[in-house]
C-alpha positions as CSV (number, residue, x, y, z in Angstrom):
1,M,14.9,118.6,182.0
2,R,15.9,120.9,184.9
3,V,17.6,119.4,187.9
4,S,14.9,120.8,190.1
5,E,12.4,118.7,188.3
6,Y,14.7,115.7,188.0
7,V,15.1,115.3,191.8
8,R,11.3,115.4,192.3
9,H,11.0,112.0,190.7
10,D,12.1,108.6,191.9
11,A,13.5,106.0,189.4
12,V,10.1,104.5,188.6
13,G,8.7,108.0,188.1
14,L,11.5,109.0,185.7
15,A,11.1,105.8,183.7
16,E,7.3,106.5,183.4
17,L,8.0,110.1,182.1
18,M,10.3,108.7,179.5
19,A,7.9,105.9,178.5
20,R,5.1,108.6,177.9
21,G,7.5,110.7,175.8
22,E,7.3,113.7,178.2
23,V,11.1,113.7,178.5
24,S,13.9,112.0,176.6
25,P,16.5,109.6,178.1
26,A,19.2,112.1,176.9
27,E,17.6,114.9,178.9
28,V,17.3,112.8,182.0
29,E,20.9,111.7,181.7
30,A,22.0,115.3,181.3
31,A,20.1,116.3,184.4
32,A,21.8,113.5,186.3
33,R,25.2,114.6,185.3
34,E,24.4,118.2,186.3
35,A,23.1,116.9,189.7
36,V,26.4,115.0,190.2
37,R,28.4,118.1,189.4
38,A,26.2,120.1,191.8
39,V,26.7,117.9,194.9
40,N,29.8,115.9,194.5
41,P,32.3,118.7,195.5
42,A,30.6,118.8,198.9
43,I,30.3,115.0,199.6
44,D,32.9,113.2,197.4
45,A,30.6,110.3,196.7
46,V,31.2,109.7,193.0
47,V,34.8,108.9,192.1
48,E,34.3,108.8,188.3
49,T,31.7,109.5,185.6
50,W,31.8,108.4,182.0
51,P,29.7,108.7,178.8
52,A,26.9,106.2,178.8
53,D,27.2,103.4,176.3
54,D,23.6,102.0,176.7
55,R,20.6,103.5,175.0
56,P,17.5,101.5,176.1
57,A,14.1,102.0,174.6
58,P,11.9,104.0,176.9
59,G,9.2,101.8,178.5
60,S,11.1,98.5,177.7
61,T,11.5,97.9,181.5
62,P,10.2,99.6,184.6
63,L,13.6,101.4,185.0
64,A,14.5,101.9,181.3
65,G,16.6,105.0,180.8
66,V,17.1,105.8,184.5
67,P,20.7,107.1,185.4
68,F,22.5,104.7,187.7
69,L,25.8,104.5,189.6
70,I,27.7,101.3,190.4
71,K,29.8,100.8,193.5
72,D,33.6,100.6,193.0
73,F,33.5,97.1,194.4
74,G,31.7,93.8,193.8
75,I,30.8,94.4,190.2
76,S,32.8,94.8,187.0
77,M,31.9,96.8,183.8
78,A,34.0,96.0,180.7
79,G,36.5,98.8,179.9
80,R,35.9,100.7,183.2
81,R,38.1,101.0,186.2
82,T,37.4,98.8,189.2
83,E,39.8,100.0,191.9
84,M,38.0,98.9,195.1
85,G,39.0,102.1,196.9
86,S,42.6,100.9,197.2
87,R,46.0,102.1,196.0
88,L,46.8,98.4,195.5
89,T,44.4,98.3,192.6
90,A,44.5,101.9,191.4
91,G,44.0,102.1,187.6
92,H,42.8,98.5,187.2
93,V,40.4,98.1,184.3
94,A,37.8,95.4,184.1
95,R,38.0,93.2,181.0
96,S,34.4,92.0,181.0
97,D,31.0,92.5,182.6
98,S,30.0,90.5,185.6
99,F,26.6,88.8,185.6
100,L,25.1,91.6,187.6
101,M,26.4,94.2,185.2
102,R,24.8,92.3,182.3
103,R,21.5,92.3,184.2
104,L,21.7,96.0,184.8
105,R,22.2,96.6,181.1
106,R,19.2,94.4,180.3
107,A,17.2,96.3,182.9
108,G,17.7,99.4,180.8
109,L,19.6,101.3,183.5
110,V,22.1,103.9,182.2
111,T,25.3,103.5,184.2
112,V,27.1,106.9,184.3
113,G,29.8,106.3,186.9
114,R,31.0,104.6,190.0
115,T,30.7,105.5,193.7
116,A,33.3,105.5,196.5
117,T,34.0,102.6,198.8
118,P,36.5,102.1,201.7
119,E,39.5,100.1,200.8
120,L,38.4,96.6,199.6
121,A,35.0,97.5,201.2
122,Y,36.5,96.5,204.6
123,S,35.0,99.2,206.8
124,I,31.7,100.7,207.8
125,T,32.9,104.2,207.0
126,T,34.0,105.4,203.5
127,E,37.2,107.2,204.1
128,P,39.8,105.6,201.8
129,V,43.3,107.1,201.3
130,L,42.9,106.7,197.5
131,Y,40.0,109.2,197.1
132,G,39.5,110.8,200.5
133,P,36.4,110.7,202.7
134,T,32.8,110.6,201.5
135,R,30.7,113.1,203.5
136,N,27.2,112.8,204.8
137,P,24.9,115.2,202.9
138,W,22.9,115.7,206.1
139,D,26.0,116.9,207.9
140,P,29.3,117.0,205.9
141,E,31.3,116.8,209.1
142,R,29.9,113.2,209.6
143,G,30.5,110.0,207.8
144,A,28.2,108.5,205.2
145,G,28.7,105.0,206.4
146,G,30.1,102.1,204.5
147,S,31.1,100.2,202.7
148,S,28.5,101.5,200.2
149,G,28.9,105.0,201.5
150,G,29.4,106.6,198.1
151,A,26.1,105.1,196.9
152,G,24.3,106.2,200.0
153,A,25.5,109.8,199.9
154,A,25.0,110.2,196.1
155,V,21.3,108.9,196.3
156,A,20.6,111.0,199.4
157,A,21.9,114.1,197.8
158,G,19.8,113.6,194.6
159,A,22.6,112.7,192.2
160,V,20.7,109.6,191.1
161,P,17.5,108.1,192.5
162,V,18.9,104.6,193.0
163,A,22.4,103.1,193.1
164,H,24.1,99.7,193.3
165,A,25.3,98.6,196.8
166,T,26.8,95.5,198.4
167,D,26.4,94.1,201.9
168,A,28.7,91.6,203.7
169,A,28.2,92.9,207.3
170,G,25.7,95.8,206.9
171,S,27.4,97.6,204.1
172,L,24.1,98.5,202.4
173,R,21.9,99.0,205.4
174,I,24.5,101.2,207.3
175,P,24.7,103.9,204.6
176,A,20.9,103.6,204.1
177,A,20.4,104.4,207.8
178,Y,23.0,107.2,208.0
179,N,21.7,108.9,204.8
180,G,17.9,108.6,205.3
181,L,17.4,106.0,202.5
182,F,15.6,102.7,202.0
183,G,18.0,99.7,201.7
184,L,17.1,96.0,201.6
185,K,19.8,93.3,201.9
186,P,18.5,90.3,199.9
187,T,18.5,86.7,200.8
188,R,21.7,84.8,200.2
189,G,21.5,83.5,196.6
190,R,19.0,86.0,195.4
191,V,21.4,87.9,193.2
192,S,24.4,86.2,191.5
193,L,28.0,87.2,192.3
194,G,29.4,85.4,189.2
195,P,31.2,84.7,187.1
196,A,34.3,85.6,189.0
197,L,32.9,84.6,192.4
198,D,30.7,81.7,193.5
199,E,30.2,83.4,196.8
200,G,31.5,86.5,198.6
201,F,33.1,86.2,202.1
202,N,31.8,82.6,202.3
203,G,28.2,83.5,201.6
204,L,28.0,86.6,203.8
205,A,28.1,89.1,200.9
206,V,25.1,90.0,198.7
207,Q,24.3,92.5,195.9
208,G,21.5,95.1,196.0
209,G,20.8,98.8,196.0
210,V,19.8,101.9,198.0
211,S,17.0,104.2,197.0
212,R,14.8,107.1,198.2
213,T,11.6,105.1,197.7
214,V,10.6,101.5,198.4
215,R,9.2,100.9,195.0
216,D,12.6,101.8,193.4
217,S,14.4,99.1,195.4
218,A,11.6,96.6,194.6
219,A,11.8,97.3,190.9
220,L,15.6,97.0,191.0
221,L,15.5,93.7,192.8
222,D,12.9,92.3,190.3
223,L,15.3,93.2,187.4
224,I,18.5,91.7,188.9
225,R,17.3,88.7,190.9
226,G,17.6,85.1,189.8
227,P,20.3,82.4,189.5
228,E,23.1,82.2,187.0
229,P,24.9,79.0,185.8
230,G,27.2,77.7,188.5
231,D,25.8,79.6,191.4
232,P,26.2,77.7,194.7
233,Y,23.0,78.9,196.4
234,F,19.4,79.0,195.2
235,A,16.7,81.2,196.7
236,E,13.2,80.2,195.5
237,Q,11.8,82.8,193.2
238,P,8.9,84.9,194.5
239,S,5.3,84.1,193.4
240,R,4.8,87.7,192.1
241,P,7.1,90.7,191.4
242,Y,8.4,92.5,194.4
243,A,7.1,95.7,192.8
244,Q,3.5,94.4,193.4
245,E,4.3,93.5,197.0
246,V,4.9,97.1,197.9
247,T,1.2,98.0,197.5
248,R,-0.1,94.8,199.1
249,P,-1.3,95.0,202.7
250,P,1.0,93.0,205.0
251,G,-1.9,92.0,207.3
252,P,-1.3,92.0,211.1
253,L,2.3,90.8,211.8
254,R,3.9,89.5,215.0
255,I,7.1,91.6,215.3
256,G,9.7,91.0,218.0
257,V,11.7,94.0,219.1
258,L,15.3,93.9,220.1
259,P,16.3,97.3,221.7
260,Q,19.8,96.4,222.8
261,A,22.3,94.5,220.6
262,W,24.1,91.3,221.1
263,G,27.4,91.8,222.8
264,G,26.2,94.3,225.3
265,R,26.5,97.5,223.1
266,R,24.0,100.0,224.5
267,T,21.7,101.9,222.2
268,A,22.1,105.6,222.4
269,A,19.1,107.7,223.7
270,P,18.2,109.3,220.4
271,V,18.1,105.9,218.6
272,A,16.2,104.3,221.5
273,G,13.6,107.1,221.3
274,A,13.3,106.5,217.5
275,L,12.7,102.8,218.2
276,D,9.9,103.6,220.6
277,R,8.2,105.8,218.1
278,T,8.5,103.1,215.4
279,V,6.9,100.6,217.8
280,R,4.0,102.9,218.4
281,L,3.6,103.4,214.6
282,L,3.6,99.6,214.1
283,E,1.0,99.1,216.8
284,S,-1.2,101.9,215.3
285,L,-1.1,99.9,212.0
286,G,-2.4,96.8,213.7
287,H,0.8,94.9,214.2
288,R,1.6,93.0,217.5
289,T,5.0,93.9,219.0
290,E,6.8,92.4,221.9
291,E,10.3,92.9,223.3
292,V,12.3,89.7,222.8
293,T,15.7,88.1,223.3
294,V,17.1,86.3,220.3
295,A,19.7,83.6,220.7
296,L,22.5,83.6,218.1
297,G,23.3,80.0,218.9
298,V,26.9,81.1,220.0
299,G,28.4,83.5,222.4
300,W,29.2,87.0,221.1
301,E,33.0,86.6,221.4
302,E,32.8,83.3,219.5
303,F,30.6,85.0,216.9
304,V,33.1,87.9,216.4
305,L,36.1,85.6,216.3
306,A,34.6,83.4,213.7
307,N,33.6,86.3,211.5
308,T,37.1,87.7,211.9
309,R,38.7,84.5,210.7
310,L,36.3,84.3,207.7
311,S,36.7,87.9,206.7
312,T,40.5,88.2,207.2
313,A,41.2,85.0,205.4
314,N,39.2,86.3,202.5
315,V,41.0,89.6,202.6
316,A,44.4,87.9,202.7
317,A,43.6,85.7,199.7
318,S,42.2,88.7,197.7
319,V,45.2,90.9,198.5
320,D,47.7,88.2,197.6
321,S,45.9,87.5,194.3
322,L,45.6,91.2,193.3
323,A,49.2,92.0,194.3
324,A,50.5,89.1,192.2
325,A,48.3,89.9,189.2
326,L,49.3,93.6,189.2
327,G,52.9,93.2,190.3
328,R,52.6,95.5,193.3
329,P,53.9,95.1,196.9
330,V,51.8,94.4,200.0
331,D,52.9,97.1,202.3
332,S,52.0,100.6,203.6
333,S,52.5,102.1,200.1
334,T,49.5,100.1,198.8
335,L,47.4,99.3,201.8
336,E,45.9,101.1,204.8
337,P,46.7,100.0,208.4
338,S,43.4,98.2,208.9
339,T,43.8,96.2,205.7
340,L,47.4,95.3,206.4
341,A,46.3,94.1,209.8
342,A,43.6,92.0,208.3
343,H,46.0,90.6,205.7
344,R,48.5,89.6,208.4
345,Y,45.8,88.1,210.6
346,G,44.1,86.2,207.7
347,R,47.4,84.6,206.6
348,G,47.7,83.1,210.1
349,V,44.2,81.5,210.1
350,S,44.6,77.7,209.9
351,G,42.5,75.4,207.9
352,P,40.8,73.9,211.0
353,E,40.1,77.4,212.4
354,F,38.5,78.3,209.1
355,V,36.3,75.2,209.1
356,A,35.3,75.9,212.7
357,A,34.3,79.4,211.7
358,L,32.0,77.9,209.0
359,T,30.4,75.8,211.7
360,V,29.7,78.9,213.7
361,R,28.0,80.4,210.6
362,N,25.8,77.3,210.5
363,R,24.9,77.5,214.1
364,V,23.9,81.2,213.8
365,A,21.7,80.4,210.7
366,R,19.9,77.6,212.6
367,G,19.4,79.8,215.7
368,L,17.9,82.7,213.8
369,A,15.7,80.3,211.8
370,R,14.2,79.1,215.0
371,Y,13.2,82.6,215.9
372,F,11.3,83.1,212.7
373,E,9.3,80.0,213.4
374,T,7.3,82.0,216.0
375,H,7.6,85.6,214.7
376,D,7.1,87.2,211.3
377,L,9.8,89.8,211.7
378,L,12.4,91.1,214.0
379,L,12.8,94.9,214.6
380,T,16.1,96.5,215.8
381,P,17.7,99.8,215.3
382,T,19.9,99.5,212.2
383,L,22.7,101.2,214.2
384,P,23.0,102.0,217.9
385,E,24.1,105.6,217.4
386,L,23.9,108.7,215.1
387,P,26.4,109.0,212.3
388,P,29.8,109.6,213.8
389,L,32.2,112.4,212.9
390,L,34.7,111.7,210.1
391,G,37.9,110.2,211.4
392,A,36.3,108.6,214.5
393,Y,36.5,105.0,213.2
394,G,40.2,105.3,212.2
395,E,41.5,106.7,215.5
396,G,44.3,104.4,216.7
397,A,43.8,101.9,213.8
398,E,47.6,101.4,213.5
399,A,47.6,99.7,216.9
400,L,44.8,97.2,216.1
401,D,45.3,93.7,214.8
402,G,42.8,92.0,212.5
403,L,40.6,90.9,215.4
404,G,40.7,94.3,217.0
405,W,39.5,96.0,213.8
406,I,36.5,93.6,213.5
407,E,35.7,94.1,217.2
408,R,35.6,97.8,216.6
409,L,33.3,97.5,213.5
410,N,31.0,95.1,215.3
411,D,30.9,97.5,218.3
412,H,29.7,100.3,216.0
413,S,27.3,98.1,214.0
414,P,26.3,95.2,216.3
415,F,22.8,94.7,214.8
416,T,23.5,94.0,211.2
417,M,26.1,91.2,210.9
418,A,24.0,88.3,212.2
419,F,21.7,88.5,209.1
420,N,24.7,88.2,206.7
421,V,25.8,85.2,208.6
422,A,22.4,83.6,208.5
423,G,21.8,84.6,204.9
424,T,18.3,86.1,205.7
425,P,16.9,89.3,204.2
426,A,16.9,92.5,206.3
427,M,16.1,96.1,205.4
428,S,16.8,99.6,206.9
429,V,13.8,101.9,206.7
430,P,14.1,105.7,207.3
431,V,10.9,105.8,209.4
432,T,12.0,108.6,211.6
433,A,14.7,111.2,212.5
434,D,16.5,112.5,215.5
435,T,14.3,115.2,217.1
436,G,17.4,117.3,218.1
437,T,19.7,117.3,215.1
438,G,17.3,116.2,212.3
439,L,19.7,113.4,211.3
440,P,18.0,110.4,209.9
441,I,17.7,107.2,211.9
442,G,17.2,103.8,210.3
443,M,15.1,101.0,211.7
444,Q,16.1,97.5,210.7
445,F,13.5,94.8,210.0
446,A,14.7,91.2,209.4
447,A,12.7,88.3,208.0
448,G,13.1,84.6,207.5
449,Y,15.0,83.1,204.5
450,G,13.5,84.1,201.2
451,R,10.8,86.5,202.7
452,E,11.7,89.7,200.9
453,D,8.0,89.8,199.9
454,L,7.0,90.3,203.5
455,L,9.6,93.0,204.0
456,F,8.5,95.0,200.9
457,R,4.8,94.8,202.0
458,L,5.6,96.3,205.4
459,A,8.0,98.9,204.0
460,G,5.3,100.0,201.6
461,Q,2.8,100.3,204.4
462,L,5.3,102.3,206.6
463,E,6.1,104.6,203.6
464,R,2.4,105.4,203.1
465,A,1.8,105.9,206.8
466,Q,4.8,108.1,207.5
467,P,6.3,109.3,204.2
468,W,10.0,110.2,204.2
469,S,10.7,111.2,200.5
470,G,10.0,114.8,201.3
471,R,12.9,115.1,203.7
472,T,16.0,116.3,202.0
473,P,19.5,117.0,203.3
474,G,21.4,120.3,203.3
475,V,23.5,119.1,200.4
476,W,20.8,118.5,197.8
477,A,20.9,118.6,194.0
478,G,17.7,120.5,193.8
479,G,19.0,123.4,195.9
480,R,18.9,124.1,199.6
481,S,16.3,122.1,201.4
């Protein structure tokens, strides 16, 4: 199979070719490896590849035989390195598969490597000291987002059609938006984080994937969803596979539109223009839209402070545990300035402050739940600006404390975090692009708890009405676009 043919198919399409015997899994895997070699020198999205050790029977699942990449964070694969983008954990090898990795194997996905992440996934740009910056295939001078930036850049460039991603504050939706992909953050409890974790970042973190087509993300979620023994959360299982929802009409929906983010961050003109075009598209499809204000249940400063306390306390605990297990120091030789600042701040968070932060989480969840009693969905830009130049996020990081760093991240991504706090599903859809630069612009749709089905229905409708899979970046495995 030539790479030029490989990149013309999404994951479901490749699996169908293999099921019909038109191409072998070995040929598809070889094409994926060639695609990685073709694009990775320009974008630095894949930090390691390895010989595949799974040989699924073609046709055994909707994604059997499809090449896949896992993020270097939030998942463990027995015998493979899990370094979390950090010098602190460089060379660390996982001893066993996580629950998610077992499900990926059962899904028939052929995992061929791991993708880049910022240090400990604690940034919305992927520029770790350990492996260097991941570049956006649409403009290599710009960032690919984070923390699933390697996954986003690899899929956008055609290395693989779908890849693993995580999301604790927008880490899946941000790279989806910056790289012109579809990315859905599932409901809290939809995909297990076990057995090492009961929850990530006190319920803010979830597992998922990014893809070039809606049906690929739906098929992936169908194959990895469901509880495991000991999980602390339970999301009711859908009445039908998500893959079937993609082709079901959503019917007329009531969609609130939030043009400007909580906290006063203004949406840049190119993104505001894209939002207006999206609203017109929705109305042409029969949906009712109206500009709304949405109460978080707390003030923005209280919201950011609570999330800082939760996230930095988690970082501090993780760093201390990893340093002790690996016998390494916690200093500038192992950690970047922003992570060290988070570690220092997190160690100073008191028990009462931590419990108060959990109370804020509850208030936000209740506040957003009230919104979804009167509206089907909420539409916002995924991000308020176009992808920034590499290095922009890190300027002056040495002078920031743990709170200052989170304030910076929330300023750049003010629309995404609330849905992690509430535990509700949200997706970034590449409906449109900037009319000047051609850079992709993601639109975020959020739904009530457990309503991924509604999101997939709308996403499928939008994809049919305004297809995006034909748009390819300058760095593309199939050759120049």
